[in-house]
C-alpha positions in Angstrom: -33.5 61.0 0.3 -34.2 64.5 1.8 -31.3 66.6 3.0 -31.4 65.8 6.7 -27.9 66.8 7.8 -27.1 70.3 8.8 -23.7 71.8 8.1 -23.0 72.3 11.8 -23.2 68.6 12.4 -19.6 68.2 11.1 -16.5 69.5 12.8 -13.7 67.8 10.8 -15.1 67.7 7.3 -17.0 70.1 5.2 -20.7 69.4 4.4 -21.2 71.1 1.0 -24.3 69.4 -0.4 -26.9 71.9 -1.7 -30.2 70.2 -2.1 -31.4 72.8 -4.7 -28.4 72.1 -6.9 -28.9 68.3 -6.4 -32.6 68.6 -7.5 -31.6 70.4 -10.7 -30.1 67.0 -11.9 -33.5 65.3 -11.5 -32.9 61.6 -12.2 -29.6 62.1 -13.9 -27.4 59.8 -11.7 -24.3 60.5 -13.7 -24.8 64.3 -13.1 -25.2 63.6 -9.4 -22.1 61.4 -9.4 -20.1 64.3 -10.9 -21.7 66.7 -8.4 -20.8 64.4 -5.5 -17.3 63.9 -6.8 -16.7 67.6 -7.1 -17.8 68.2 -3.5 -15.6 65.4 -2.2 -12.6 66.7 -4.1 -13.1 70.2 -2.8 -12.2 69.1 0.7 -8.5 68.0 0.9 -9.2 66.4 4.2 -11.2 63.8 2.3 -8.9 63.0 -0.5 -5.7 64.2 -2.2 -5.4 66.0 -5.6 -6.0 63.4 -8.3 -6.5 60.8 -5.7 -9.5 58.4 -5.1 -12.3 57.6 -7.4 -16.1 57.5 -7.4 -18.8 55.6 -9.3 -22.4 55.0 -9.9 -24.4 52.3 -11.7 -27.3 53.0 -14.0 -29.6 51.3 -16.5 -29.1 52.5 -20.1 -30.3 51.5 -23.5 -27.9 49.4 -25.4 -27.3 51.2 -28.8 -27.0 47.9 -30.6 -30.0 45.9 -29.2 -32.2 48.6 -27.7 -32.3 46.5 -24.5 -31.8 47.8 -21.0 -28.3 47.2 -19.7 -26.5 47.9 -16.5 -23.7 50.4 -16.9 -21.1 51.5 -14.4 -19.7 55.1 -14.6 -16.4 55.5 -12.8 -13.7 58.1 -12.7 -11.2 57.2 -15.4 -7.4 57.0 -15.2 -5.8 60.2 -14.0 -8.0 63.3 -13.4 -9.1 64.9 -10.2 -12.4 64.5 -8.3 -12.6 68.2 -7.5 -12.6 69.1 -11.2 -14.2 66.0 -12.7 -16.5 66.3 -15.7 -18.3 63.6 -17.7 -15.4 63.5 -20.1 -13.3 62.2 -17.2 -15.6 59.2 -16.6 -15.4 55.7 -18.0 -18.8 54.2 -18.8 -18.6 50.3 -19.0 -21.0 47.4 -19.4 -21.3 46.0 -15.9 -22.1 42.4 -17.1 -19.0 42.4 -19.3 -16.8 43.5 -16.4 -18.2 40.6 -14.4 -17.6 38.2 -17.2 -13.9 39.0 -17.1 -13.8 36.7 -14.0 -14.1 33.8 -16.4 -10.8 34.6 -18.1 -8.8 35.8 -15.0 -5.7 33.7 -14.7 -4.7 34.7 -11.2 -2.6 37.3 -9.3 0.5 36.9 -11.4 -1.4 37.7 -14.5 -3.7 40.4 -13.3 -2.0 43.3 -15.1 -3.2 41.8 -18.4 -6.8 42.4 -17.3 -6.4 46.2 -17.7 -6.3 45.9 -21.5 -9.6 43.9 -21.3 -11.4 46.8 -19.6 -11.4 48.5 -22.9 -13.5 45.7 -24.3 -16.2 46.5 -21.8 -16.7 50.1 -22.7 -20.3 51.3 -23.2 -19.7 55.0 -23.7 -17.3 55.5 -26.7 -16.2 58.9 -25.3 -14.9 57.2 -22.1 -11.7 58.2 -20.4 -9.3 55.2 -20.2 -10.5 52.9 -17.4 -8.3 52.9 -14.3 -6.8 50.0 -12.4 -9.5 50.6 -9.7 -12.3 49.7 -12.1 -13.0 46.2 -10.8 -13.0 47.5 -7.2 -16.1 49.4 -8.0 -17.6 46.9 -10.4 -17.6 44.0 -8.1 -19.2 45.9 -5.1 -23.0 45.5 -5.3 -23.8 49.1 -4.6 -25.3 51.9 -6.8 -23.1 54.7 -5.6 -19.5 54.2 -4.3 -16.8 56.5 -3.0 -13.1 55.4 -2.7 -11.1 58.1 -1.0 -7.7 58.5 0.8 -8.6 60.6 3.9 -5.7 61.3 6.2 -7.8 60.3 9.2 -8.7 56.9 7.7 -5.2 56.2 6.5 -3.9 57.0 10.0 -5.9 54.0 11.2 -5.1 51.9 8.1 -1.3 52.5 8.6 -1.4 51.7 12.3 0.0 48.6 13.9 -3.4 48.0 15.5 -5.4 49.2 12.6 -7.6 46.2 12.2 -8.6 46.1 15.9 -9.2 49.8 16.0 -11.4 49.6 12.9 -13.6 46.9 14.5 -13.9 48.7 17.8 -14.3 52.2 16.5 -17.0 51.4 14.0 -18.7 48.7 15.9 -18.3 46.2 13.1 -19.9 48.4 10.5 -16.6 48.7 8.6 -14.7 45.7 7.5 -10.9 45.5 7.3 -9.1 44.4 4.2 -5.4 43.8 4.6 -3.0 45.6 2.2 -3.0 44.4 -1.4 -1.9 46.2 -4.5 -4.9 47.6 -6.4 -6.1 45.5 -9.3 -8.4 42.8 -10.4 -7.6 40.5 -7.5 -8.3 43.2 -4.9 -11.7 43.7 -6.6 -12.5 40.0 -6.0 -11.3 40.3 -2.4 -13.6 43.3 -1.8 -16.5 41.4 -3.3 -15.9 38.5 -1.1 -15.5 40.7 2.0 -18.9 42.3 1.5 -20.5 38.9 1.0 -19.0 37.6 4.2 -20.0 40.8 6.2 -23.6 41.6 5.3 -24.8 45.0 6.5 -21.5 46.8 6.6 -21.3 50.4 5.4 -17.7 50.5 4.2 -14.3 49.0 4.0 -10.9 50.1 5.2 -8.0 49.0 3.1 -4.8 48.5 5.1 -2.3 51.2 4.4 -4.4 52.5 1.6 -7.8 54.1 2.1 -11.6 53.9 2.4 -14.6 52.5 0.4 -18.1 53.7 1.4 -21.4 53.5 -0.5 -25.1 54.2 -0.6 -28.2 53.6 -2.6 -28.3 57.2 -3.8 -25.6 59.8 -4.4 -26.6 61.7 -1.3 -26.6 58.6 0.9 -23.1 57.7 -0.3 -21.9 61.3 0.3 -23.3 61.4 3.9 -21.9 57.9 4.6 -18.5 59.0 3.5 -18.6 62.2 5.6 -19.9 60.3 8.7 -17.2 57.7 8.5 -14.3 60.2 8.1 -15.8 62.5 10.8 -15.9 59.6 13.2 -12.2 58.7 12.5 -11.2 62.3 12.7 -12.9 62.8 16.1 -11.2 59.6 17.4 -7.8 60.8 16.4 -8.3 64.3 17.8 -9.4 62.8 21.1 -6.1 60.9 21.2 -3.6 63.6 20.2 -1.3 64.2 23.1 -3.3 61.8 25.3 -0.6 59.2 26.0 2.5 61.1 24.9 3.3 64.4 23.3 2.6 64.7 19.5 5.6 63.3 17.7 7.3 62.9 21.0 7.4 66.6 21.6 9.7 69.3 20.1 13.4 68.6 19.8 14.2 72.0 18.3 12.4 75.3 17.9 11.7 76.9 14.5 13.4 80.0 13.5 11.2 83.1 13.3 9.1 83.4 10.2 11.3 86.0 8.4 14.4 84.1 9.2 12.9 80.9 7.9 12.1 82.6 4.6 15.5 84.1 4.3 17.2 80.7 4.9 14.9 79.0 2.5 15.4 81.6 -0.3 19.2 81.4 0.2 19.3 77.6 0.2 16.7 76.5 -2.4 18.8 77.4 -5.5 21.6 75.2 -4.1 19.2 72.4 -3.4 17.7 72.8 -6.9 21.1 72.4 -8.4 21.7 69.1 -6.5 18.3 67.7 -7.4 18.7 68.7 -11.0 21.8 66.5 -11.5 19.9 64.2 -13.8 16.8 66.3 -14.8 16.2 70.0 -14.2 13.6 70.4 -11.4 11.2 73.1 -10.3 11.1 73.8 -6.5 8.5 74.5 -3.8 8.9 75.6 -0.2 6.5 75.4 2.7 6.8 76.2 6.4 3.2 75.1 7.2 2.7 74.6 10.9 1.9 70.9 10.4 5.3 70.6 8.7 7.2 72.4 11.4 5.5 70.3 14.2 6.8 67.2 12.5 10.3 68.3 11.3 11.2 69.8 14.6 10.1 66.8 16.7 11.9 64.0 18.6 10.2 61.5 16.3 11.5 62.8 13.0 14.5 60.5 13.0 12.3 57.5 13.7 9.5 58.3 11.3 11.1 59.8 8.2 13.1 56.6 7.3 9.9 54.5 7.5 8.6 56.2 4.4 4.9 56.8 3.5 2.2 54.3 3.5 -0.5 55.2 1.0 0.5 54.5 -2.6 -0.8 57.9 -3.7 1.7 59.5 -1.3 4.9 57.8 -2.2 4.2 57.7 -6.0 4.7 61.5 -5.7 7.1 61.9 -2.9 9.4 58.8 -3.3 9.4 56.3 -0.5 11.3 58.6 2.0 12.6 62.2 2.2 16.1 63.6 2.6 16.5 65.1 6.1 19.3 67.7 5.9 22.0 67.5 8.5 22.1 71.3 8.7 21.6 73.5 11.8 18.7 76.0 11.5 21.1 78.8 12.2 23.8 77.6 9.9 25.7 80.3 8.0 24.7 79.9 4.4 26.6 82.9 3.1 29.5 80.9 1.7 27.8 79.0 -1.2 30.8 76.7 -1.9 31.1 75.7 1.7 27.4 74.9 1.9 27.6 72.9 -1.3 30.5 70.9 0.1 28.6 70.2 3.3 25.5 69.0 1.4 27.3 67.0 -1.4 27.9 63.9 0.8 24.3 64.0 2.0 22.9 63.9 -1.5 25.4 61.2 -2.6 24.3 59.1 0.4 20.6 59.6 -0.5 21.2 58.6 -4.1 23.2 55.6 -3.1 20.5 54.5 -0.7 17.8 54.9 -3.3 19.9 52.9 -5.8 20.4 50.2 -3.2 16.6 50.1 -2.6 16.1 49.6 -6.3 18.7 46.9 -6.6 17.2 45.0 -3.6 13.7 45.2 -4.9 13.8 45.0 -8.7 12.3 42.2 -10.7 13.7 40.8 -14.0 11.4 43.0 -16.0 11.4 46.2 -13.8 11.9 49.5 -15.6 15.3 51.1 -15.3 16.1 52.9 -12.1 14.6 56.5 -12.2 16.1 59.7 -11.0 17.8 58.9 -7.7 17.5 62.4 -6.3 15.0 63.2 -3.5 11.6 64.8 -4.1 11.1 65.9 -0.5 13.9 67.6 1.5 13.4 68.5 5.1 15.3 71.3 6.8 14.6 71.1 10.6 13.7 74.4 12.1 13.1 76.0 8.7 10.7 74.0 6.5 10.2 71.6 3.7 11.3 71.7 0.1 10.0 69.6 -2.8 11.3 69.3 -6.3 9.6 67.8 -9.4 9.2 68.4 -13.2 6.8 71.3 -13.0 5.3 73.6 -10.4 2.0 71.8 -10.1 3.7 68.5 -9.6 6.1 69.8 -7.0 3.4 71.7 -5.1 1.2 68.6 -5.1 4.1 66.4 -4.0 4.5 68.8 -1.0 0.8 68.5 -0.2 1.0 64.7 -0.4 3.9 64.6 2.1 1.8 66.8 4.4 -0.9 64.2 4.0 1.7 61.6 5.0 2.7 63.7 8.0 -1.0 63.8 9.1 -1.2 60.1 8.8 2.0 59.5 10.9 0.7 62.0 13.5 -2.7 60.1 13.8 -1.2 56.6 13.7 1.3 57.5 16.4 -1.5 59.0 18.6 -3.6 55.8 18.5 -1.0 53.1 18.0 2.3 52.8 16.1 2.8 54.0 12.5 3.9 51.5 9.9 5.1 52.4 6.5 4.4 50.2 3.6 6.9 47.3 3.3 9.7 48.2 1.0 9.0 45.5 -1.5 5.4 46.5 -1.7 6.4 50.1 -2.1 8.7 49.2 -5.0 6.1 47.1 -6.7 3.9 50.1 -6.8 6.6 52.7 -7.7 8.0 50.5 -10.5 4.7 48.9 -11.5 4.8 48.2 -15.3 1.3 49.8 -15.6 2.6 53.0 -13.9 5.6 52.9 -16.2 3.3 52.6 -19.2 1.4 55.6 -17.9 4.6 57.6 -17.7 5.5 56.7 -21.2 2.2 58.0 -22.5 2.8 61.4 -21.0 2.9 64.1 -23.7 6.3 65.4 -24.7 7.5 68.2 -22.6 7.7 71.7 -24.1 10.9 73.4 -24.9 11.0 75.5 -21.7 9.5 73.0 -19.4 11.4 72.7 -16.1 12.7 76.3 -16.5 12.1 79.6 -14.8 12.1 82.9 -16.5 12.3 86.3 -14.8 11.4 89.2 -17.1 11.7 92.9 -16.2 9.2 95.4 -17.5 6.7 92.6 -17.9 3.4 94.3 -17.2 2.9 95.2 -20.9 4.4 95.7 -24.3 7.5 93.8 -25.3 8.2 92.5 -21.7 4.7 91.0 -21.4 4.9 89.4 -24.8 8.2 87.8 -23.9 6.9 86.5 -20.6 3.8 85.1 -22.4 6.0 83.3 -25.0 8.1 81.8 -22.1 4.9 80.5 -20.5 3.5 79.2 -23.8 6.7 77.2 -24.1 6.4 75.6 -20.6 8.4 77.9 -18.4 7.4 79.3 -15.0 7.5 83.1 -15.2 8.3 85.8 -12.7 6.8 89.1 -13.9 8.5 92.2 -12.6 7.6 95.9 -13.2 7.4 99.1 -11.3 3.7 99.6 -12.2 2.0 97.5 -9.4 -1.5 97.9 -10.9 -0.5 96.9 -14.4 1.5 94.0 -12.9 -1.6 92.7 -11.1 -3.6 92.9 -14.3 -0.9 90.9 -16.1 -0.8 88.3 -13.4 -4.5 87.8 -13.6 -4.3 87.4 -17.3 -1.5 84.8 -17.0 -3.4 82.9 -14.4 -6.4 82.7 -16.6 -4.5 81.8 -19.8 -2.1 79.3 -18.1 -2.3 78.4 -14.4 -1.8 80.0 -11.0 1.0 77.6 -10.5 3.3 79.1 -13.2 3.3 82.8 -12.5 4.7 85.0 -9.7 5.2 88.8 -9.6 7.4 91.3 -7.9 7.1 95.1 -8.0 10.6 96.3 -9.1 12.1 99.6 -10.0 15.4 98.4 -11.7 17.2 101.3 -10.2 16.5 100.0 -6.7 19.0 97.3 -5.7 17.0 96.0 -2.8 13.9 95.6 -4.9 15.9 93.5 -7.3 17.3 91.3 -4.5 13.8 90.9 -3.2 12.5 89.9 -6.7 15.0 87.1 -6.9 14.0 85.9 -3.4 10.5 85.7 -4.6 11.6 83.7 -7.6 13.5 81.4 -5.4 10.7 80.8 -2.9 8.1 80.4 -5.7 10.0 78.1 -8.1 13.4 77.3 -6.7 15.6 79.8 -8.6 15.9 81.1 -12.2 17.2 79.9 -15.5 16.4 82.7 -17.9 16.6 86.4 -17.1 15.4 88.9 -19.7 16.3 92.6 -19.1 13.4 94.4 -20.8 12.6 97.3 -18.4 13.2 100.6 -20.1 12.1 104.0 -21.2 12.7 106.2 -24.2 13.6 109.9 -24.6 14.2 111.4 -28.1 15.7 114.9 -28.0 18.5 116.8 -29.7 21.7 117.2 -27.7 20.8 120.8 -26.8 17.3 119.8 -25.6 18.6 116.7 -23.7 18.9 117.6 -20.0 21.3 116.0 -17.5 18.2 114.4 -15.8 17.2 112.9 -19.2 20.7 111.4 -19.6 20.9 110.1 -16.1 17.6 108.4 -16.0 18.3 106.6 -19.3 21.7 105.4 -18.0 20.2 104.4 -14.6 17.3 102.4 -16.0 18.8 100.9 -19.2 22.4 100.5 -18.2 22.7 100.4 -14.5 19.3 98.5 -14.2 20.6 95.8 -16.6 23.8 95.6 -14.5 22.0 95.3 -11.2 19.6 92.7 -12.4 22.3 90.6 -14.1 24.5 90.8 -11.1 21.8 89.3 -8.9 20.9 86.8 -11.5 24.4 85.5 -11.7 24.4 84.8 -7.9 21.4 82.5 -8.3 22.6 80.9 -11.5 26.0 80.1 -9.9 24.3 78.6 -6.9 22.3 76.2 -9.1 25.4 75.5 -11.3 23.2 74.4 -14.2 24.0 77.2 -16.6 21.4 79.6 -17.8 20.5 82.5 -20.1 20.6 86.3 -19.8 18.9 88.1 -22.7 19.1 91.8 -22.9 16.6 93.8 -25.0 18.7 96.7 -26.5 17.8 98.5 -29.7 18.7 99.1 -33.3 19.6 102.6 -31.9 22.6 101.1 -30.2 24.1 100.6 -33.7 22.6 103.2 -35.9 23.5 106.9 -35.5 20.1 108.4 -35.8 19.0 112.0 -35.3 17.9 113.4 -31.9 18.9 110.3 -30.0 22.2 110.9 -28.2 21.1 109.8 -24.7 19.0 106.9 -25.6 21.3 105.6 -28.3 24.3 105.9 -26.0 22.6 103.9 -23.3 21.5 101.2 -25.8 25.1 100.9 -27.1 26.3 100.5 -23.5 23.7 97.7 -22.9 25.1 95.9 -26.0 28.7 96.1 -24.9 27.9 95.1 -21.4 26.3 92.0 -22.8 29.5 91.2 -24.7 31.6 91.6 -21.6 29.3 89.4 -19.5 29.2 86.8 -22.2 33.0 86.6 -22.0 33.1 86.5 -18.2 30.2 84.1 -17.6 31.0 81.5 -20.3 32.9 79.2 -17.9 29.6 79.0 -15.8 27.7 78.0 -19.0 25.7 81.2 -18.6 24.9 82.6 -22.1 24.4 86.3 -22.6 22.8 87.5 -25.8 21.1 90.6 -27.2 17.9 91.2 -29.1 17.7 94.5 -31.0 14.1 95.6 -31.7 13.2 98.6 -33.8 10.0 100.5 -34.1 7.7 98.3 -32.1 4.7 100.5 -32.0 1.6 98.4 -31.4 1.3 97.4 -27.7 4.6 99.0 -26.7 4.6 101.2 -23.6 7.3 103.6 -24.7 5.2 105.2 -27.3 3.0 106.9 -24.7 6.1 108.5 -23.1 6.7 111.2 -25.7 9.0 109.0 -27.7 6.6 108.8 -30.7 6.4 112.6 -30.8 10.1 112.9 -30.6 10.8 110.5 -33.4 8.2 112.0 -35.6 9.8 115.4 -35.1 13.2 114.0 -35.9 12.0 112.6 -39.2 9.8 115.6 -40.0 6.6 113.6 -40.2 3.4 113.2 -38.2 2.9 110.6 -35.4 0.2 109.0 -37.5 2.7 108.4 -40.3 5.3 106.7 -38.1 4.2 103.0 -38.6 4.2 103.3 -42.3 7.5 105.2 -42.3 9.2 102.6 -40.2 7.9 99.7 -42.3 8.9 101.3 -45.6 12.5 102.0 -44.5 13.1 98.3 -44.0 14.1 95.9 -46.7 11.2 93.5 -45.8 8.7 96.4 -45.6 7.2 94.8 -42.4 5.8 96.2 -39.2 7.6 94.9 -36.1 5.3 93.5 -33.3 6.0 92.8 -29.7 5.5 89.1 -30.5 8.4 89.2 -33.0 10.7 90.3 -30.2 9.4 87.5 -27.9 10.1 85.0 -30.7 13.6 86.3 -31.0 14.2 85.8 -27.3 12.9 82.3 -27.6 15.4 81.6 -30.4 18.2 82.1 -27.9 16.7 80.2 -24.9 14.6 77.5 -26.6 17.3 74.9 -26.7 18.7 75.0 -30.2 21.2 77.8 -29.5 22.9 76.3 -26.5 26.3 77.1 -27.9 25.6 80.7 -28.8 26.7 83.5 -26.6 27.8 87.1 -27.1 25.5 87.5 -30.1 23.1 90.1 -31.3 19.9 89.4 -33.1 18.3 92.3 -35.0 14.5 92.2 -35.3 13.9 95.4 -37.3 12.6 94.2 -40.6 16.0 94.7 -42.1 17.6 98.2 -41.6 20.8 98.1 -43.7 22.5 100.7 -41.5 22.1 98.3 -38.6 23.5 95.2 -40.3 26.2 93.8 -38.1 29.5 93.3 -39.8 
């Protein structure tokens, strides 16, 4: 079909189809399926991250018989439409899928059908088929889209959803009452289409939308048209009969005050939500969130929970709404904790009671009873999950739920999914099996590392090691340009979700405070703090100026003190322990030539570490030291005159330094920035949890520096 729809025809959805791109696929229907899927996934008004699925049906050559066979290509289990590739599809024999009807034993046994999907695989490189496979297979259309648009779910979650669907779409969309996804729902969709010839789609109660077409383009446009119509209808009704969410009950704090409150509170919340498993945090004060959490209807709607399974699988069935005034004084951490403790206990007890009321004889054990979504009226919304992407997506899903509630209340009355149905999804044995198949978490998963001096050299190597091992990282440095380059590199290597930056001169107390605020707002707090910012000056005592001495003391000693002091405030709020690792030097032990100011500062760093280890032990905060020596390649200090100073001290040329340093060690090895990063990981990686106040030399073995 020719592209006949202009981009200006749509107001509430994005028309992204490019006919020239589509033509480049020729008759490749699978390529067009992937193209269509990516377009649909690019517009979050159409579906959530990793939500929904799409399919197409083609005729292929059977590799065993050479005969033409009908094959269905459908998004496999997991994955995301916006980033879908062919490797994310399942290709299955359509006839075999239909033949499964002959062995289906009924609703109570439908979970056993999932294993049989594998016996229908045509493409041996297929992704594991999802539970939604029969929903696509049993619909007699070549191209099908199944999405979870907020506008459609608002109708699907309305008390009058069935009537509204019939009237709004003039009978072109059929209504299917809520039923858990699976083989039986596929049969029901098939029956509904047979009984309603000529329909262009289906709305599933509390769930989502099915639309289709003879071509990829027809399916795409049908999907957009349907969602556009629903969106327009909702928009026309917002505020028509009553104020949105019953109007505002309270006003939001000004933006800066909201962020200040959030950064102060989130480490405390993280501590509570980490009572069973350590969590990563996220904060948003999106206008859609504020409209909801400040409203008269919050107390009515929040307990009802979410409706769409995709929503509550990531958000839990309902949020925790804090009984905390927007202008509450949060300066007394212990008083705030005391005020919130009962609220968290009540939430955990309520969740446990929900589990006990709803569980079956074979249900998985109760999971973490802490909230995922926490609402602070007047300030914003927090979310907590195992990693940054999951917690960010959980937040986005609850915003989807807010949109659904807003729409449903505008046109009718919002209805959450019945509690038992919600439980049956949340503790579905198939979902549990999926969780059990998740890869083992890395050593630093669920942790947050802040590293000073992280734009290059040793600091950057340490931050990279932390990220490789699963941590979220906050890179700080006084060189803003180099910091941006490092950030871009980390985003490319890892993910935008795991890295944040802050421009910090460690002699500036306010910049340090601000960097921890950024860490709090980005990830919920900190667990590991590595003091690596530094500089080097090598001069004899007569050549060392007072300015030389002062700057080394300020950066190395006072900077370590200021950063550690602020770190302890956050770590104590969380009350989950933590690590401070200070990068000192062999020069803090060895009395080398022309090194009075630098060596003195390094020795001070080491002893400060011992003092902090003794003081912070009761808080389970470990403080340890890594002593590098002669890290030349990639190190920033060698461009500061240090190399020339050390070469002069030893009576050799700069070019001879690497070999000189290696030969004076018992291992005769050059020391790299990565070696120092590995040493830091030794302390924080989980195997040294009972080690504090220690020093680890990474110098190739310099006998004069042996600790004794």
